[in-house]
KEZA-566953 format. One line per 8 residues: number of its first residue (from 1); their letters; for each residue x, y, z of N, C-alpha, C. Coordinates in nm, 3 decimals, always signed. Example, Ala and Ser with C-alpha at 12.3 -4.5 7.8 and 13.67 -1.06 7.14 Angstrom:
# residues 2
1 = AS = +1.319 -0.569 +0.780 +1.230 -0.450 +0.780 +1.320 -0.330 +0.780 | +1.285 -0.225 +0.708 +1.367 -0.106 +0.714 +1.290 +0.003 +0.787
# end
This chain:
# residues 179
1 = XXXXXXXX = +1.154 -6.768 -1.743 +1.142 -6.625 -1.760 +1.271 -6.577 -1.820 | +1.256 -6.482 -1.911 +1.378 -6.429 -1.969 +1.436 -6.320 -1.881 | +1.558 -6.279 -1.908 +1.631 -6.181 -1.826 +1.567 -6.041 -1.833 | +1.522 -6.001 -1.950 +1.465 -5.866 -1.965 +1.335 -5.859 -1.880 | +1.257 -5.965 -1.882 +1.132 -5.966 -1.804 +1.162 -5.960 -1.652 | +1.267 -6.033 -1.607 +1.304 -6.029 -1.467 +1.349 -5.889 -1.426 | +1.427 -5.822 -1.512 +1.476 -5.685 -1.481 +1.356 -5.591 -1.468 | +1.259 -5.602 -1.558 +1.144 -5.512 -1.554 +1.065 -5.538 -1.428
9 = XXXXXXXX = +1.053 -5.667 -1.391 +0.976 -5.704 -1.271 +1.048 -5.652 -1.144 | +1.181 -5.666 -1.138 +1.250 -5.621 -1.019 +1.257 -5.467 -1.016 | +1.265 -5.400 -1.131 +1.260 -5.252 -1.134 +1.123 -5.204 -1.086 | +1.018 -5.271 -1.121 +0.883 -5.236 -1.078 +0.869 -5.258 -0.928 | +0.927 -5.368 -0.877 +0.917 -5.394 -0.733 +0.998 -5.287 -0.655 | +1.114 -5.249 -0.708 +1.196 -5.145 -0.642 +1.123 -5.013 -0.643 | +1.058 -4.979 -0.755 +0.979 -4.855 -0.764 +0.864 -4.852 -0.665 | +0.799 -4.969 -0.651 +0.686 -4.977 -0.557 +0.737 -4.962 -0.413
17 = XXXXXXXX = +0.851 -5.022 -0.385 +0.906 -5.008 -0.252 +0.948 -4.864 -0.222 | +1.010 -4.803 -0.316 +1.050 -4.663 -0.301 +0.929 -4.572 -0.279 | +0.821 -4.594 -0.352 +0.698 -4.519 -0.335 +0.641 -4.538 -0.197 | +0.642 -4.663 -0.148 +0.593 -4.690 -0.011 +0.679 -4.620 +0.093 | +0.808 -4.618 +0.075 +0.897 -4.554 +0.163 +0.871 -4.403 +0.169 | +0.851 -4.342 +0.052 +0.822 -4.198 +0.045 +0.688 -4.165 +0.108 | +0.591 -4.250 +0.083 +0.456 -4.226 +0.143 +0.455 -4.244 +0.292 | +0.545 -4.328 +0.342 +0.550 -4.349 +0.483 +0.610 -4.226 +0.555
25 = XXXXXXXX = +0.680 -4.143 +0.486 +0.737 -4.023 +0.546 +0.880 -4.046 +0.594 | +0.929 -3.947 +0.658 +1.068 -3.954 +0.703 +1.079 -3.975 +0.851 | +0.975 -4.024 +0.916 +0.981 -4.047 +1.057 +0.933 -3.931 +1.144 | +0.889 -3.824 +1.081 +0.838 -3.710 +1.159 +0.698 -3.741 +1.196 | +0.670 -3.730 +1.324 +0.534 -3.758 +1.368 +0.444 -3.639 +1.343 | +0.317 -3.664 +1.318 +0.222 -3.558 +1.294 +0.201 -3.475 +1.422 | +0.171 -3.348 +1.405 +0.146 -3.259 +1.519 +0.001 -3.215 +1.512 | -0.041 -3.151 +1.618 -0.177 -3.095 +1.618 -0.178 -2.968 +1.529
33 = XXXXXXXX = -0.290 -2.903 +1.532 -0.305 -2.778 +1.453 -0.216 -2.670 +1.521 | -0.141 -2.603 +1.436 -0.052 -2.497 +1.483 -0.114 -2.360 +1.449 | -0.116 -2.270 +1.543 -0.173 -2.137 +1.518 -0.063 -2.049 +1.460 | -0.086 -2.001 +1.338 +0.013 -1.914 +1.270 -0.012 -1.769 +1.300 | -0.100 -1.735 +1.388 -0.125 -1.596 +1.419 -0.239 -1.542 +1.332 | -0.265 -1.417 +1.351 -0.375 -1.349 +1.279 -0.333 -1.323 +1.133 | -0.427 -1.349 +1.040 -0.398 -1.326 +0.898 -0.389 -1.180 +0.868 | -0.303 -1.149 +0.773 -0.295 -1.009 +0.729 -0.422 -0.969 +0.664
41 = XXXXXXXX = -0.458 -0.846 +0.680 -0.581 -0.800 +0.619 -0.604 -0.653 +0.649 | -0.708 -0.598 +0.588 -0.740 -0.461 +0.613 -0.652 -0.363 +0.534 | -0.662 -0.238 +0.570 -0.588 -0.136 +0.502 -0.450 -0.120 +0.563 | -0.361 -0.060 +0.487 -0.227 -0.033 +0.544 -0.241 +0.066 +0.655 | -0.147 +0.066 +0.748 -0.156 +0.146 +0.868 -0.144 +0.297 +0.841 | -0.056 +0.334 +0.754 -0.030 +0.474 +0.731 -0.121 +0.534 +0.630 | -0.104 +0.661 +0.608 -0.183 +0.736 +0.510 -0.134 +0.706 +0.372 | -0.218 +0.715 +0.271 -0.186 +0.709 +0.134 -0.239 +0.835 +0.064
49 = XXXXXXXX = -0.155 +0.892 -0.017 -0.193 +1.009 -0.097 -0.188 +0.967 -0.243 | -0.269 +1.031 -0.322 -0.268 +1.000 -0.467 -0.212 +1.119 -0.545 | -0.108 +1.086 -0.629 -0.048 +1.187 -0.712 -0.062 +1.141 -0.860 | -0.032 +1.229 -0.952 -0.045 +1.203 -1.093 +0.091 +1.167 -1.154 | +0.093 +1.057 -1.230 +0.215 +1.007 -1.294 +0.236 +1.081 -1.426 | +0.353 +1.058 -1.485 +0.384 +1.118 -1.617 +0.290 +1.062 -1.723 | +0.234 +0.946 -1.705 +0.144 +0.886 -1.802 -0.001 +0.936 -1.781 | -0.021 +1.020 -1.681 -0.154 +1.074 -1.658 -0.247 +0.986 -1.573
57 = XXXXXXXX = -0.185 +0.894 -1.501 -0.265 +0.804 -1.413 -0.243 +0.843 -1.269 | -0.342 +0.810 -1.185 -0.326 +0.832 -1.041 -0.243 +0.718 -0.980 | -0.149 +0.754 -0.894 -0.070 +0.655 -0.823 -0.072 +0.684 -0.676 | -0.097 +0.582 -0.597 -0.099 +0.593 -0.451 +0.040 +0.584 -0.397 | +0.074 +0.675 -0.305 +0.204 +0.668 -0.238 +0.179 +0.662 -0.089 | +0.260 +0.583 -0.022 +0.241 +0.567 +0.122 +0.306 +0.680 +0.201 | +0.244 +0.714 +0.308 +0.300 +0.809 +0.403 +0.298 +0.738 +0.540 | +0.381 +0.633 +0.555 +0.376 +0.551 +0.675 +0.409 +0.631 +0.805
65 = XXXXXXXX = +0.477 +0.742 +0.791 +0.511 +0.821 +0.910 +0.396 +0.907 +0.955 | +0.285 +0.913 +0.878 +0.168 +0.990 +0.916 +0.054 +0.892 +0.940 | +0.021 +0.862 +1.062 -0.089 +0.771 +1.093 -0.223 +0.833 +1.042 | -0.293 +0.746 +0.968 -0.421 +0.794 +0.908 -0.516 +0.848 +1.012 | -0.509 +0.796 +1.134 -0.600 +0.842 +1.239 -0.574 +0.990 +1.275 | -0.455 +1.037 +1.240 -0.424 +1.180 +1.269 -0.474 +1.273 +1.164 | -0.522 +1.218 +1.052 -0.570 +1.303 +0.943 -0.718 +1.272 +0.918 | -0.798 +1.294 +1.016 -0.941 +1.270 +0.999 -1.013 +1.391 +0.932
73 = XXXXXXXX = -0.954 +1.504 +0.935 -1.006 +1.623 +0.872 -0.961 +1.627 +0.730 | -1.054 +1.626 +0.632 -1.018 +1.628 +0.492 -0.934 +1.750 +0.451 | -0.944 +1.862 +0.527 -0.864 +1.979 +0.498 -0.715 +1.948 +0.525 | -0.684 +1.865 +0.622 -0.546 +1.821 +0.642 -0.492 +1.743 +0.523 | -0.574 +1.660 +0.464 -0.537 +1.580 +0.348 -0.509 +1.677 +0.230 | -0.597 +1.775 +0.212 -0.579 +1.876 +0.105 -0.446 +1.945 +0.121 | -0.415 +1.984 +0.242 -0.284 +2.051 +0.266 -0.167 +1.963 +0.228 | -0.176 +1.831 +0.259 -0.071 +1.739 +0.225 -0.060 +1.727 +0.072
81 = XXXXXXXX = -0.173 +1.725 +0.003 -0.170 +1.718 -0.144 -0.106 +1.845 -0.202 | -0.136 +1.961 -0.142 -0.077 +2.087 -0.186 +0.079 +2.086 -0.172 | +0.122 +2.015 -0.067 +0.269 +2.004 -0.044 +0.333 +1.920 -0.153 | +0.258 +1.842 -0.222 +0.310 +1.765 -0.336 +0.388 +1.640 -0.298 | +0.439 +1.575 -0.399 +0.513 +1.451 -0.375 +0.650 +1.482 -0.318 | +0.714 +1.385 -0.255 +0.850 +1.398 -0.204 +0.949 +1.418 -0.321 | +1.070 +1.452 -0.288 +1.172 +1.468 -0.392 +1.191 +1.338 -0.472 | +1.194 +1.228 -0.403 +1.207 +1.099 -0.470 +1.090 +1.068 -0.561
89 = XXXXXXXX = +0.967 +1.105 -0.516 +0.849 +1.081 -0.594 +0.843 +1.177 -0.713 | +0.892 +1.297 -0.697 +0.900 +1.391 -0.811 +1.000 +1.337 -0.914 | +1.111 +1.287 -0.864 +1.213 +1.226 -0.957 +1.157 +1.107 -1.033 | +1.059 +1.038 -0.974 +0.993 +0.925 -1.037 +0.881 +0.970 -1.131 | +0.861 +1.104 -1.143 +0.760 +1.158 -1.231 +0.625 +1.187 -1.179 | +0.613 +1.188 -1.044 +0.483 +1.219 -0.985 +0.468 +1.369 -0.962 | +0.345 +1.416 -0.974 +0.319 +1.556 -0.947 +0.176 +1.570 -0.884 | +0.151 +1.694 -0.838 +0.015 +1.718 -0.781 -0.052 +1.824 -0.863
97 = XXXXXXXX = -0.180 +1.810 -0.880 -0.263 +1.913 -0.946 -0.335 +1.998 -0.846 | -0.320 +1.965 -0.720 -0.386 +2.043 -0.610 -0.283 +2.151 -0.569 | -0.308 +2.271 -0.621 -0.213 +2.381 -0.600 -0.242 +2.454 -0.464 | -0.150 +2.537 -0.429 -0.170 +2.607 -0.301 -0.265 +2.729 -0.318 | -0.331 +2.737 -0.425 -0.428 +2.841 -0.448 -0.537 +2.837 -0.339 | -0.580 +2.946 -0.295 -0.692 +2.950 -0.191 -0.817 +2.910 -0.258 | -0.904 +2.864 -0.176 -1.036 +2.827 -0.226 -1.068 +2.679 -0.203 | -0.969 +2.597 -0.178 -1.000 +2.454 -0.151 -1.049 +2.452 -0.006
105 = XXXXXXXX = -1.140 +2.362 +0.015 -1.193 +2.341 +0.152 -1.283 +2.220 +0.153 | -1.296 +2.163 +0.268 -1.382 +2.047 +0.282 -1.466 +2.054 +0.408 | -1.583 +1.995 +0.400 -1.668 +1.981 +0.518 -1.713 +1.841 +0.526 | -1.742 +1.799 +0.651 -1.792 +1.663 +0.677 -1.918 +1.677 +0.755 | -2.024 +1.609 +0.708 -2.150 +1.608 +0.777 -2.186 +1.457 +0.787 | -2.166 +1.403 +0.908 -2.177 +1.257 +0.935 -2.088 +1.182 +0.841 | -2.138 +1.106 +0.749 -2.050 +1.032 +0.655 -2.035 +1.098 +0.522 | -2.089 +1.215 +0.505 -2.078 +1.283 +0.376 -1.967 +1.385 +0.377
113 = XXXXXXXX = -1.878 +1.374 +0.275 -1.769 +1.468 +0.263 -1.795 +1.551 +0.136 | -1.782 +1.684 +0.149 -1.792 +1.776 +0.036 -1.661 +1.856 +0.025 | -1.609 +1.859 -0.094 -1.486 +1.932 -0.122 -1.518 +2.047 -0.217 | -1.480 +2.166 -0.177 -1.495 +2.282 -0.270 -1.362 +2.303 -0.339 | -1.367 +2.329 -0.465 -1.249 +2.353 -0.547 -1.259 +2.491 -0.604 | -1.144 +2.561 -0.621 -1.148 +2.696 -0.667 -1.169 +2.711 -0.818 | -1.153 +2.603 -0.896 -1.170 +2.616 -1.039 -1.306 +2.663 -1.071 | -1.321 +2.739 -1.178 -1.454 +2.786 -1.212 -1.547 +2.673 -1.251
121 = XXXXXXXX = -1.495 +2.574 -1.317 -1.577 +2.458 -1.359 -1.486 +2.338 -1.381 | -1.532 +2.224 -1.350 -1.455 +2.101 -1.370 -1.530 +2.013 -1.469 | -1.458 +1.962 -1.565 -1.516 +1.874 -1.668 -1.466 +1.731 -1.647 | -1.559 +1.639 -1.616 -1.516 +1.500 -1.597 -1.454 +1.439 -1.723 | -1.477 +1.506 -1.839 -1.416 +1.449 -1.961 -1.275 +1.501 -1.983 | -1.231 +1.603 -1.907 -1.095 +1.653 -1.919 -1.004 +1.572 -1.827 | -0.897 +1.517 -1.887 -0.803 +1.436 -1.810 -0.746 +1.506 -1.690 | -0.708 +1.629 -1.706 -0.651 +1.709 -1.598 -0.749 +1.727 -1.485
129 = XXXXXXXX = -0.875 +1.762 -1.523 -0.979 +1.782 -1.417 -1.014 +1.650 -1.350 | -1.020 +1.542 -1.427 -1.048 +1.409 -1.366 -0.932 +1.372 -1.268 | -0.811 +1.400 -1.303 -0.702 +1.365 -1.213 -0.704 +1.454 -1.088 | -0.733 +1.582 -1.106 -0.748 +1.670 -0.989 -0.855 +1.620 -0.892 | -0.972 +1.589 -0.947 -1.079 +1.537 -0.864 -1.040 +1.401 -0.806 | -0.972 +1.316 -0.882 -0.931 +1.186 -0.836 -0.831 +1.196 -0.720 | -0.737 +1.291 -0.730 -0.644 +1.312 -0.619 -0.720 +1.345 -0.491 | -0.816 +1.438 -0.500 -0.891 +1.476 -0.382 -0.978 +1.361 -0.331
137 = XXXXXXXX = -1.058 +1.303 -0.419 -1.153 +1.199 -0.375 -1.078 +1.079 -0.317 | -0.977 +1.028 -0.386 -0.909 +0.906 -0.342 -0.830 +0.931 -0.213 | -0.759 +1.045 -0.209 -0.675 +1.071 -0.089 -0.761 +1.090 +0.033 | -0.872 +1.166 +0.020 -0.961 +1.190 +0.133 -1.034 +1.063 +0.173 | -1.084 +0.989 +0.075 -1.154 +0.866 +0.107 -1.067 +0.767 +0.174 | -0.944 +0.752 +0.122 -0.850 +0.655 +0.180 -0.813 +0.695 +0.327 | -0.793 +0.824 +0.352 -0.761 +0.869 +0.487 -0.878 +0.842 +0.576 | -0.997 +0.872 +0.536 -1.116 +0.852 +0.622 -1.143 +0.708 +0.645
145 = XXXXXXXX = -1.123 +0.621 +0.545 -1.144 +0.480 +0.562 -1.041 +0.421 +0.660 | -0.917 +0.460 +0.646 -0.813 +0.411 +0.737 -0.829 +0.462 +0.877 | -0.875 +0.584 +0.889 -0.895 +0.646 +1.024 -1.014 +0.587 +1.096 | -1.103 +0.515 +1.023 -1.222 +0.454 +1.082 -1.183 +0.364 +1.199 | -1.074 +0.295 +1.190 -1.029 +0.211 +1.300 -1.084 +0.073 +1.303 | -1.198 +0.048 +1.237 -1.256 -0.086 +1.240 -1.182 -0.184 +1.144 | -1.113 -0.128 +1.046 -1.046 -0.211 +0.950 -1.138 -0.269 +0.845 | -1.264 -0.236 +0.852 -1.359 -0.290 +0.754 -1.407 -0.189 +0.648
153 = XXXXXXXX = -1.378 -0.062 +0.671 -1.424 +0.043 +0.581 -1.322 +0.052 +0.463 | -1.375 +0.043 +0.343 -1.292 +0.059 +0.224 -1.302 +0.199 +0.172 | -1.205 +0.244 +0.093 -1.206 +0.377 +0.036 -1.332 +0.397 -0.043 | -1.382 +0.296 -0.113 -1.504 +0.312 -0.193 -1.629 +0.314 -0.114 | -1.619 +0.294 +0.019 -1.735 +0.312 +0.104 -1.757 +0.459 +0.134 | -1.658 +0.540 +0.107 -1.662 +0.689 +0.136 -1.696 +0.756 +0.008 | -1.808 +0.827 +0.007 -1.849 +0.903 -0.112 -1.813 +1.050 -0.086 | -1.750 +1.109 -0.188 -1.700 +1.246 -0.177 -1.767 +1.330 -0.289
161 = XXXXXXXX = -1.835 +1.439 -0.243 -1.892 +1.530 -0.341 -1.788 +1.639 -0.374 | -1.761 +1.660 -0.500 -1.672 +1.767 -0.544 -1.758 +1.878 -0.600 | -1.736 +1.995 -0.535 -1.824 +2.110 -0.573 -1.737 +2.225 -0.628 | -1.734 +2.244 -0.763 -1.659 +2.358 -0.813 -1.726 +2.489 -0.777 | -1.654 +2.599 -0.785 -1.709 +2.729 -0.753 -1.832 +2.759 -0.838 | -1.828 +2.716 -0.963 -1.948 +2.724 -1.046 -1.960 +2.594 -1.123 | -2.073 +2.564 -1.171 -2.088 +2.437 -1.239 -2.160 +2.338 -1.154 | -2.161 +2.218 -1.197 -2.235 +2.111 -1.134 -2.144 +2.032 -1.041
169 = XXXXXXXX = -2.194 +2.004 -0.925 -2.119 +1.916 -0.831 -2.146 +1.771 -0.868 | -2.047 +1.688 -0.837 -2.061 +1.545 -0.860 -2.016 +1.467 -0.738 | -2.076 +1.354 -0.717 -2.043 +1.267 -0.605 -1.970 +1.145 -0.661 | -1.859 +1.113 -0.604 -1.770 +1.007 -0.652 -1.718 +0.916 -0.543 | -1.669 +0.799 -0.590 -1.589 +0.713 -0.505 -1.455 +0.695 -0.575 | -1.353 +0.649 -0.504 -1.219 +0.648 -0.554 -1.209 +0.562 -0.684 | -1.273 +0.449 -0.689 -1.261 +0.363 -0.810 -1.311 +0.431 -0.934 | -1.389 +0.534 -0.926 -1.435 +0.611 -1.044 -1.313 +0.670 -1.117
177 = XXX = -1.201 +0.687 -1.051 -1.084 +0.752 -1.110 -0.973 +0.658 -1.135 | -0.983 +0.533 -1.096 -0.874 +0.440 -1.113 -0.895 +0.340 -1.226 | -0.988 +0.368 -1.317 -1.015 +0.279 -1.428 -0.924 +0.308 -1.544
# end
């Protein structure tokens, strides 16, 4: 046998031995199944409100200091939207289209939420009107879903009817405004 062939053969044997050593492990014995606790899931614990960004899109902001269970009345959510974004959120370009104008109000009949808006008419084709409706629908639906307590209700499970003072009412889910 020539020298090159012996080197190749011994390198192959060394590689096979190293592979066996690695496969054998480092001496740590196997353990039983370890419980890592409950998996994360469900909705965030606090309330989320939706404001309008400079680019004209809805953005959710957390209000972790306000437990969603405390805001089961949609009128409370409307008041929070009227208060607008925090100073830091305003600095980041967020604003609210839900003004402190009188005439907003909401009612709940079992699982149905109806929101009255003071505008004479709302056009789903108008970006401003869509964002106004989206703020209301998404914020109210998110609060009601989180307040459900079961952890299984999603915001899109909550249908919200927006009823302008005049014109046609429409029933929406949050994802209608997040496209």
